[in-house]
Structures are given as C-alpha cells and as structure tokens.
Chimera marker file (.cmm) of the C-alpha trace (Angstrom):
<marker_set name="trace">
<marker id="1" x="102.658" y="82.878" z="94.724" r="1" g="1" b="0" radius="0.5"/>
<marker id="2" x="104.219" y="86.274" z="94.320" r="1" g="1" b="0" radius="0.5"/>
<marker id="3" x="107.766" y="87.282" z="95.075" r="1" g="1" b="0" radius="0.5"/>
<marker id="4" x="108.813" y="90.889" z="95.412" r="1" g="1" b="0" radius="0.5"/>
<marker id="5" x="112.303" y="92.326" z="95.305" r="1" g="1" b="0" radius="0.5"/>
<marker id="6" x="112.968" y="95.978" z="96.081" r="1" g="1" b="0" radius="0.5"/>
<marker id="7" x="115.955" y="97.938" z="94.901" r="1" g="1" b="0" radius="0.5"/>
<marker id="8" x="117.086" y="101.505" z="94.427" r="1" g="1" b="0" radius="0.5"/>
<marker id="9" x="117.627" y="102.573" z="97.998" r="1" g="1" b="0" radius="0.5"/>
<marker id="10" x="120.795" y="104.105" z="99.297" r="1" g="1" b="0" radius="0.5"/>
<marker id="11" x="122.384" y="106.904" z="101.258" r="1" g="1" b="0" radius="0.5"/>
<marker id="12" x="121.690" y="110.342" z="99.859" r="1" g="1" b="0" radius="0.5"/>
<marker id="13" x="121.742" y="113.977" z="100.846" r="1" g="1" b="0" radius="0.5"/>
<marker id="14" x="118.696" y="116.039" z="101.593" r="1" g="1" b="0" radius="0.5"/>
<marker id="15" x="117.223" y="117.387" z="98.395" r="1" g="1" b="0" radius="0.5"/>
<marker id="16" x="118.281" y="114.412" z="96.309" r="1" g="1" b="0" radius="0.5"/>
<marker id="17" x="115.899" y="112.112" z="94.493" r="1" g="1" b="0" radius="0.5"/>
<marker id="18" x="115.567" y="108.350" z="94.337" r="1" g="1" b="0" radius="0.5"/>
<marker id="19" x="113.535" y="105.932" z="92.324" r="1" g="1" b="0" radius="0.5"/>
<marker id="20" x="112.808" y="102.714" z="94.129" r="1" g="1" b="0" radius="0.5"/>
<marker id="21" x="111.908" y="99.627" z="92.150" r="1" g="1" b="0" radius="0.5"/>
<marker id="22" x="109.898" y="96.574" z="93.061" r="1" g="1" b="0" radius="0.5"/>
<marker id="23" x="110.201" y="93.645" z="90.701" r="1" g="1" b="0" radius="0.5"/>
<marker id="24" x="107.354" y="91.169" z="90.985" r="1" g="1" b="0" radius="0.5"/>
<marker id="25" x="107.255" y="87.580" z="89.862" r="1" g="1" b="0" radius="0.5"/>
<marker id="26" x="104.365" y="85.168" z="89.923" r="1" g="1" b="0" radius="0.5"/>
<marker id="27" x="100.742" y="85.402" z="88.977" r="1" g="1" b="0" radius="0.5"/>
<marker id="28" x="98.795" y="88.603" z="89.142" r="1" g="1" b="0" radius="0.5"/>
<marker id="29" x="95.032" y="88.841" z="89.332" r="1" g="1" b="0" radius="0.5"/>
<marker id="30" x="92.431" y="91.290" z="88.247" r="1" g="1" b="0" radius="0.5"/>
<marker id="31" x="91.840" y="93.760" z="91.025" r="1" g="1" b="0" radius="0.5"/>
<marker id="32" x="95.267" y="93.295" z="92.524" r="1" g="1" b="0" radius="0.5"/>
<marker id="33" x="97.233" y="96.218" z="93.816" r="1" g="1" b="0" radius="0.5"/>
<marker id="34" x="100.800" y="97.075" z="94.619" r="1" g="1" b="0" radius="0.5"/>
<marker id="35" x="101.793" y="99.302" z="97.448" r="1" g="1" b="0" radius="0.5"/>
<marker id="36" x="104.729" y="100.971" z="99.082" r="1" g="1" b="0" radius="0.5"/>
<marker id="37" x="105.193" y="101.234" z="102.818" r="1" g="1" b="0" radius="0.5"/>
<marker id="38" x="107.980" y="102.561" z="104.954" r="1" g="1" b="0" radius="0.5"/>
<marker id="39" x="109.211" y="101.943" z="108.447" r="1" g="1" b="0" radius="0.5"/>
<marker id="40" x="111.559" y="104.264" z="110.267" r="1" g="1" b="0" radius="0.5"/>
<marker id="41" x="113.709" y="102.972" z="113.128" r="1" g="1" b="0" radius="0.5"/>
<marker id="42" x="111.569" y="102.377" z="116.186" r="1" g="1" b="0" radius="0.5"/>
<marker id="43" x="108.403" y="103.292" z="114.317" r="1" g="1" b="0" radius="0.5"/>
<marker id="44" x="105.413" y="101.455" z="112.947" r="1" g="1" b="0" radius="0.5"/>
<marker id="45" x="105.233" y="100.555" z="109.300" r="1" g="1" b="0" radius="0.5"/>
<marker id="46" x="103.148" y="103.141" z="107.477" r="1" g="1" b="0" radius="0.5"/>
<marker id="47" x="101.408" y="103.169" z="104.150" r="1" g="1" b="0" radius="0.5"/>
<marker id="48" x="102.939" y="105.390" z="101.479" r="1" g="1" b="0" radius="0.5"/>
<marker id="49" x="101.150" y="104.764" z="98.188" r="1" g="1" b="0" radius="0.5"/>
<marker id="50" x="99.109" y="102.248" z="96.271" r="1" g="1" b="0" radius="0.5"/>
<marker id="51" x="98.529" y="101.546" z="92.604" r="1" g="1" b="0" radius="0.5"/>
<marker id="52" x="95.960" y="99.325" z="90.957" r="1" g="1" b="0" radius="0.5"/>
<marker id="53" x="97.778" y="96.945" z="88.688" r="1" g="1" b="0" radius="0.5"/>
<marker id="54" x="95.260" y="96.831" z="85.878" r="1" g="1" b="0" radius="0.5"/>
<marker id="55" x="93.729" y="100.270" z="85.889" r="1" g="1" b="0" radius="0.5"/>
<marker id="56" x="96.720" y="102.210" z="87.130" r="1" g="1" b="0" radius="0.5"/>
<marker id="57" x="94.757" y="104.281" z="89.609" r="1" g="1" b="0" radius="0.5"/>
<marker id="58" x="96.855" y="105.612" z="92.453" r="1" g="1" b="0" radius="0.5"/>
<marker id="59" x="96.341" y="106.610" z="96.035" r="1" g="1" b="0" radius="0.5"/>
<marker id="60" x="98.709" y="108.325" z="98.426" r="1" g="1" b="0" radius="0.5"/>
<marker id="61" x="98.819" y="108.866" z="102.109" r="1" g="1" b="0" radius="0.5"/>
<marker id="62" x="98.162" y="112.541" z="102.760" r="1" g="1" b="0" radius="0.5"/>
<marker id="63" x="101.609" y="113.058" z="104.201" r="1" g="1" b="0" radius="0.5"/>
<marker id="64" x="103.207" y="111.542" z="101.107" r="1" g="1" b="0" radius="0.5"/>
<marker id="65" x="101.482" y="113.625" z="98.479" r="1" g="1" b="0" radius="0.5"/>
<marker id="66" x="103.584" y="115.888" z="96.328" r="1" g="1" b="0" radius="0.5"/>
<marker id="67" x="107.060" y="114.415" z="96.549" r="1" g="1" b="0" radius="0.5"/>
<marker id="68" x="106.088" y="110.779" z="96.002" r="1" g="1" b="0" radius="0.5"/>
<marker id="69" x="104.956" y="109.209" z="92.762" r="1" g="1" b="0" radius="0.5"/>
<marker id="70" x="104.010" y="105.569" z="92.325" r="1" g="1" b="0" radius="0.5"/>
<marker id="71" x="103.947" y="104.034" z="88.879" r="1" g="1" b="0" radius="0.5"/>
<marker id="72" x="104.139" y="100.667" z="87.203" r="1" g="1" b="0" radius="0.5"/>
<marker id="73" x="105.543" y="99.058" z="84.106" r="1" g="1" b="0" radius="0.5"/>
<marker id="74" x="103.254" y="96.177" z="83.251" r="1" g="1" b="0" radius="0.5"/>
<marker id="75" x="105.625" y="94.653" z="80.723" r="1" g="1" b="0" radius="0.5"/>
<marker id="76" x="108.395" y="94.527" z="83.311" r="1" g="1" b="0" radius="0.5"/>
<marker id="77" x="106.164" y="93.517" z="86.217" r="1" g="1" b="0" radius="0.5"/>
<marker id="78" x="107.718" y="96.347" z="88.132" r="1" g="1" b="0" radius="0.5"/>
<marker id="79" x="106.383" y="99.046" z="90.405" r="1" g="1" b="0" radius="0.5"/>
<marker id="80" x="108.297" y="102.230" z="91.100" r="1" g="1" b="0" radius="0.5"/>
<marker id="81" x="108.314" y="104.827" z="93.782" r="1" g="1" b="0" radius="0.5"/>
<marker id="82" x="109.840" y="108.127" z="92.776" r="1" g="1" b="0" radius="0.5"/>
<marker id="83" x="110.839" y="110.263" z="95.720" r="1" g="1" b="0" radius="0.5"/>
<marker id="84" x="111.893" y="113.835" z="95.093" r="1" g="1" b="0" radius="0.5"/>
<marker id="85" x="113.388" y="116.398" z="97.436" r="1" g="1" b="0" radius="0.5"/>
<marker id="86" x="114.264" y="113.808" z="100.011" r="1" g="1" b="0" radius="0.5"/>
<marker id="87" x="114.258" y="114.889" z="103.623" r="1" g="1" b="0" radius="0.5"/>
<marker id="88" x="115.954" y="113.349" z="106.646" r="1" g="1" b="0" radius="0.5"/>
<marker id="89" x="112.554" y="112.287" z="107.939" r="1" g="1" b="0" radius="0.5"/>
<marker id="90" x="112.197" y="110.097" z="104.853" r="1" g="1" b="0" radius="0.5"/>
<marker id="91" x="114.881" y="107.831" z="106.263" r="1" g="1" b="0" radius="0.5"/>
<marker id="92" x="113.317" y="104.395" z="106.546" r="1" g="1" b="0" radius="0.5"/>
<marker id="93" x="113.181" y="100.930" z="105.138" r="1" g="1" b="0" radius="0.5"/>
<marker id="94" x="110.836" y="100.999" z="102.193" r="1" g="1" b="0" radius="0.5"/>
<marker id="95" x="108.782" y="97.902" z="101.528" r="1" g="1" b="0" radius="0.5"/>
<marker id="96" x="106.891" y="96.820" z="98.482" r="1" g="1" b="0" radius="0.5"/>
<marker id="97" x="103.693" y="94.831" z="98.937" r="1" g="1" b="0" radius="0.5"/>
<marker id="98" x="101.163" y="93.048" z="96.776" r="1" g="1" b="0" radius="0.5"/>
<marker id="99" x="97.551" y="92.500" z="97.697" r="1" g="1" b="0" radius="0.5"/>
<marker id="100" x="93.929" y="92.947" z="96.850" r="1" g="1" b="0" radius="0.5"/>
<marker id="101" x="90.794" y="94.521" z="98.155" r="1" g="1" b="0" radius="0.5"/>
<marker id="102" x="89.155" y="92.718" z="101.036" r="1" g="1" b="0" radius="0.5"/>
<marker id="103" x="86.209" y="93.211" z="103.351" r="1" g="1" b="0" radius="0.5"/>
<marker id="104" x="88.211" y="95.583" z="105.550" r="1" g="1" b="0" radius="0.5"/>
<marker id="105" x="90.018" y="97.301" z="102.753" r="1" g="1" b="0" radius="0.5"/>
<marker id="106" x="93.228" y="96.257" z="101.103" r="1" g="1" b="0" radius="0.5"/>
<marker id="107" x="94.841" y="93.069" z="102.279" r="1" g="1" b="0" radius="0.5"/>
<marker id="108" x="98.565" y="92.875" z="101.679" r="1" g="1" b="0" radius="0.5"/>
<marker id="109" x="99.552" y="89.261" z="101.211" r="1" g="1" b="0" radius="0.5"/>
<marker id="110" x="103.085" y="89.490" z="99.909" r="1" g="1" b="0" radius="0.5"/>
<marker id="111" x="106.004" y="91.609" z="101.001" r="1" g="1" b="0" radius="0.5"/>
<marker id="112" x="109.477" y="92.276" z="99.796" r="1" g="1" b="0" radius="0.5"/>
<marker id="113" x="112.491" y="92.381" z="102.075" r="1" g="1" b="0" radius="0.5"/>
<marker id="114" x="112.757" y="96.141" z="101.924" r="1" g="1" b="0" radius="0.5"/>
<marker id="115" x="115.308" y="98.621" z="100.708" r="1" g="1" b="0" radius="0.5"/>
<marker id="116" x="117.003" y="101.117" z="102.990" r="1" g="1" b="0" radius="0.5"/>
<marker id="117" x="116.779" y="104.816" z="102.285" r="1" g="1" b="0" radius="0.5"/>
<marker id="118" x="118.998" y="107.037" z="104.392" r="1" g="1" b="0" radius="0.5"/>
<marker id="119" x="118.830" y="110.799" z="103.979" r="1" g="1" b="0" radius="0.5"/>
<marker id="120" x="121.462" y="113.011" z="105.554" r="1" g="1" b="0" radius="0.5"/>
<marker id="121" x="121.199" y="116.745" z="106.026" r="1" g="1" b="0" radius="0.5"/>
<link id1="1" id2="2" r="1" g="1" b="0" radius="0.2"/>
<link id1="2" id2="3" r="1" g="1" b="0" radius="0.2"/>
<link id1="3" id2="4" r="1" g="1" b="0" radius="0.2"/>
<link id1="4" id2="5" r="1" g="1" b="0" radius="0.2"/>
<link id1="5" id2="6" r="1" g="1" b="0" radius="0.2"/>
<link id1="6" id2="7" r="1" g="1" b="0" radius="0.2"/>
<link id1="7" id2="8" r="1" g="1" b="0" radius="0.2"/>
<link id1="8" id2="9" r="1" g="1" b="0" radius="0.2"/>
<link id1="9" id2="10" r="1" g="1" b="0" radius="0.2"/>
<link id1="10" id2="11" r="1" g="1" b="0" radius="0.2"/>
<link id1="11" id2="12" r="1" g="1" b="0" radius="0.2"/>
<link id1="12" id2="13" r="1" g="1" b="0" radius="0.2"/>
<link id1="13" id2="14" r="1" g="1" b="0" radius="0.2"/>
<link id1="14" id2="15" r="1" g="1" b="0" radius="0.2"/>
<link id1="15" id2="16" r="1" g="1" b="0" radius="0.2"/>
<link id1="16" id2="17" r="1" g="1" b="0" radius="0.2"/>
<link id1="17" id2="18" r="1" g="1" b="0" radius="0.2"/>
<link id1="18" id2="19" r="1" g="1" b="0" radius="0.2"/>
<link id1="19" id2="20" r="1" g="1" b="0" radius="0.2"/>
<link id1="20" id2="21" r="1" g="1" b="0" radius="0.2"/>
<link id1="21" id2="22" r="1" g="1" b="0" radius="0.2"/>
<link id1="22" id2="23" r="1" g="1" b="0" radius="0.2"/>
<link id1="23" id2="24" r="1" g="1" b="0" radius="0.2"/>
<link id1="24" id2="25" r="1" g="1" b="0" radius="0.2"/>
<link id1="25" id2="26" r="1" g="1" b="0" radius="0.2"/>
<link id1="26" id2="27" r="1" g="1" b="0" radius="0.2"/>
<link id1="27" id2="28" r="1" g="1" b="0" radius="0.2"/>
<link id1="28" id2="29" r="1" g="1" b="0" radius="0.2"/>
<link id1="29" id2="30" r="1" g="1" b="0" radius="0.2"/>
<link id1="30" id2="31" r="1" g="1" b="0" radius="0.2"/>
<link id1="31" id2="32" r="1" g="1" b="0" radius="0.2"/>
<link id1="32" id2="33" r="1" g="1" b="0" radius="0.2"/>
<link id1="33" id2="34" r="1" g="1" b="0" radius="0.2"/>
<link id1="34" id2="35" r="1" g="1" b="0" radius="0.2"/>
<link id1="35" id2="36" r="1" g="1" b="0" radius="0.2"/>
<link id1="36" id2="37" r="1" g="1" b="0" radius="0.2"/>
<link id1="37" id2="38" r="1" g="1" b="0" radius="0.2"/>
<link id1="38" id2="39" r="1" g="1" b="0" radius="0.2"/>
<link id1="39" id2="40" r="1" g="1" b="0" radius="0.2"/>
<link id1="40" id2="41" r="1" g="1" b="0" radius="0.2"/>
<link id1="41" id2="42" r="1" g="1" b="0" radius="0.2"/>
<link id1="42" id2="43" r="1" g="1" b="0" radius="0.2"/>
<link id1="43" id2="44" r="1" g="1" b="0" radius="0.2"/>
<link id1="44" id2="45" r="1" g="1" b="0" radius="0.2"/>
<link id1="45" id2="46" r="1" g="1" b="0" radius="0.2"/>
<link id1="46" id2="47" r="1" g="1" b="0" radius="0.2"/>
<link id1="47" id2="48" r="1" g="1" b="0" radius="0.2"/>
<link id1="48" id2="49" r="1" g="1" b="0" radius="0.2"/>
<link id1="49" id2="50" r="1" g="1" b="0" radius="0.2"/>
<link id1="50" id2="51" r="1" g="1" b="0" radius="0.2"/>
<link id1="51" id2="52" r="1" g="1" b="0" radius="0.2"/>
<link id1="52" id2="53" r="1" g="1" b="0" radius="0.2"/>
<link id1="53" id2="54" r="1" g="1" b="0" radius="0.2"/>
<link id1="54" id2="55" r="1" g="1" b="0" radius="0.2"/>
<link id1="55" id2="56" r="1" g="1" b="0" radius="0.2"/>
<link id1="56" id2="57" r="1" g="1" b="0" radius="0.2"/>
<link id1="57" id2="58" r="1" g="1" b="0" radius="0.2"/>
<link id1="58" id2="59" r="1" g="1" b="0" radius="0.2"/>
<link id1="59" id2="60" r="1" g="1" b="0" radius="0.2"/>
<link id1="60" id2="61" r="1" g="1" b="0" radius="0.2"/>
<link id1="61" id2="62" r="1" g="1" b="0" radius="0.2"/>
<link id1="62" id2="63" r="1" g="1" b="0" radius="0.2"/>
<link id1="63" id2="64" r="1" g="1" b="0" radius="0.2"/>
<link id1="64" id2="65" r="1" g="1" b="0" radius="0.2"/>
<link id1="65" id2="66" r="1" g="1" b="0" radius="0.2"/>
<link id1="66" id2="67" r="1" g="1" b="0" radius="0.2"/>
<link id1="67" id2="68" r="1" g="1" b="0" radius="0.2"/>
<link id1="68" id2="69" r="1" g="1" b="0" radius="0.2"/>
<link id1="69" id2="70" r="1" g="1" b="0" radius="0.2"/>
<link id1="70" id2="71" r="1" g="1" b="0" radius="0.2"/>
<link id1="71" id2="72" r="1" g="1" b="0" radius="0.2"/>
<link id1="72" id2="73" r="1" g="1" b="0" radius="0.2"/>
<link id1="73" id2="74" r="1" g="1" b="0" radius="0.2"/>
<link id1="74" id2="75" r="1" g="1" b="0" radius="0.2"/>
<link id1="75" id2="76" r="1" g="1" b="0" radius="0.2"/>
<link id1="76" id2="77" r="1" g="1" b="0" radius="0.2"/>
<link id1="77" id2="78" r="1" g="1" b="0" radius="0.2"/>
<link id1="78" id2="79" r="1" g="1" b="0" radius="0.2"/>
<link id1="79" id2="80" r="1" g="1" b="0" radius="0.2"/>
<link id1="80" id2="81" r="1" g="1" b="0" radius="0.2"/>
<link id1="81" id2="82" r="1" g="1" b="0" radius="0.2"/>
<link id1="82" id2="83" r="1" g="1" b="0" radius="0.2"/>
<link id1="83" id2="84" r="1" g="1" b="0" radius="0.2"/>
<link id1="84" id2="85" r="1" g="1" b="0" radius="0.2"/>
<link id1="85" id2="86" r="1" g="1" b="0" radius="0.2"/>
<link id1="86" id2="87" r="1" g="1" b="0" radius="0.2"/>
<link id1="87" id2="88" r="1" g="1" b="0" radius="0.2"/>
<link id1="88" id2="89" r="1" g="1" b="0" radius="0.2"/>
<link id1="89" id2="90" r="1" g="1" b="0" radius="0.2"/>
<link id1="90" id2="91" r="1" g="1" b="0" radius="0.2"/>
<link id1="91" id2="92" r="1" g="1" b="0" radius="0.2"/>
<link id1="92" id2="93" r="1" g="1" b="0" radius="0.2"/>
<link id1="93" id2="94" r="1" g="1" b="0" radius="0.2"/>
<link id1="94" id2="95" r="1" g="1" b="0" radius="0.2"/>
<link id1="95" id2="96" r="1" g="1" b="0" radius="0.2"/>
<link id1="96" id2="97" r="1" g="1" b="0" radius="0.2"/>
<link id1="97" id2="98" r="1" g="1" b="0" radius="0.2"/>
<link id1="98" id2="99" r="1" g="1" b="0" radius="0.2"/>
<link id1="99" id2="100" r="1" g="1" b="0" radius="0.2"/>
<link id1="100" id2="101" r="1" g="1" b="0" radius="0.2"/>
<link id1="101" id2="102" r="1" g="1" b="0" radius="0.2"/>
<link id1="102" id2="103" r="1" g="1" b="0" radius="0.2"/>
<link id1="103" id2="104" r="1" g="1" b="0" radius="0.2"/>
<link id1="104" id2="105" r="1" g="1" b="0" radius="0.2"/>
<link id1="105" id2="106" r="1" g="1" b="0" radius="0.2"/>
<link id1="106" id2="107" r="1" g="1" b="0" radius="0.2"/>
<link id1="107" id2="108" r="1" g="1" b="0" radius="0.2"/>
<link id1="108" id2="109" r="1" g="1" b="0" radius="0.2"/>
<link id1="109" id2="110" r="1" g="1" b="0" radius="0.2"/>
<link id1="110" id2="111" r="1" g="1" b="0" radius="0.2"/>
<link id1="111" id2="112" r="1" g="1" b="0" radius="0.2"/>
<link id1="112" id2="113" r="1" g="1" b="0" radius="0.2"/>
<link id1="113" id2="114" r="1" g="1" b="0" radius="0.2"/>
<link id1="114" id2="115" r="1" g="1" b="0" radius="0.2"/>
<link id1="115" id2="116" r="1" g="1" b="0" radius="0.2"/>
<link id1="116" id2="117" r="1" g="1" b="0" radius="0.2"/>
<link id1="117" id2="118" r="1" g="1" b="0" radius="0.2"/>
<link id1="118" id2="119" r="1" g="1" b="0" radius="0.2"/>
<link id1="119" id2="120" r="1" g="1" b="0" radius="0.2"/>
<link id1="120" id2="121" r="1" g="1" b="0" radius="0.2"/>
</marker_set>
C-alpha cells in the first residue's frame, strides 16, 4: 500500500509563499496520479491540483490556477504544491492523495494526514 506524509505548512502572512511536500512510500503504478486537496474549517474538501506520476501532466481547479503549482520529484517519491501570494482564504488543511483513473474519473485511494496552512492578513 501507499503511505503519504505532508509537510511544509505553517502560519504565514498574506503575500507569503509556501511549498508543501508530500512524501510517498510504497508501490506506484502506471497511470497513477497524485493530487492536492484542501479543506477550510466548516467546509467541504475541495480538489486543488493533480499530477500524473509518469507523464507529469498537470491539472488545476479553475480557482487554483495561477498561484498554485504542482510538481513531482520521481527520485524522491515526492509531490510538491507551491503556493504563491497566499491569501487569507487559502487557510485550510491541505491533503495529499494518491489514486488512479476509474470509471467515474479519478479515484483517490490513499490520503495523508494533512498539513495546516494558516494565512493572516
């Protein structure tokens, strides 16, 4: 199975930048993908970005385009989420997930515990 551990969160001021990391262990498969999600207090967990592990193709939620960049380091089995120009509304727990394409789209089978990002104005 796959284990995911997020890191890199913290308390920052608006306008700052953060790079979140997700270290993965376990087997990976062709066609697998890694994704980032976030959940603000009292809100539903929402998709942020996705990256195909092998091909490196990326996809972002429309609201996340511009300030968010997902990338991976295959050698380190690590996925990153770079967030620039952080805003208070970015405050959330950010989760890393691993999955693959399914009949209804991507199926996220493994989740990390999350890393807290708090942005103050």
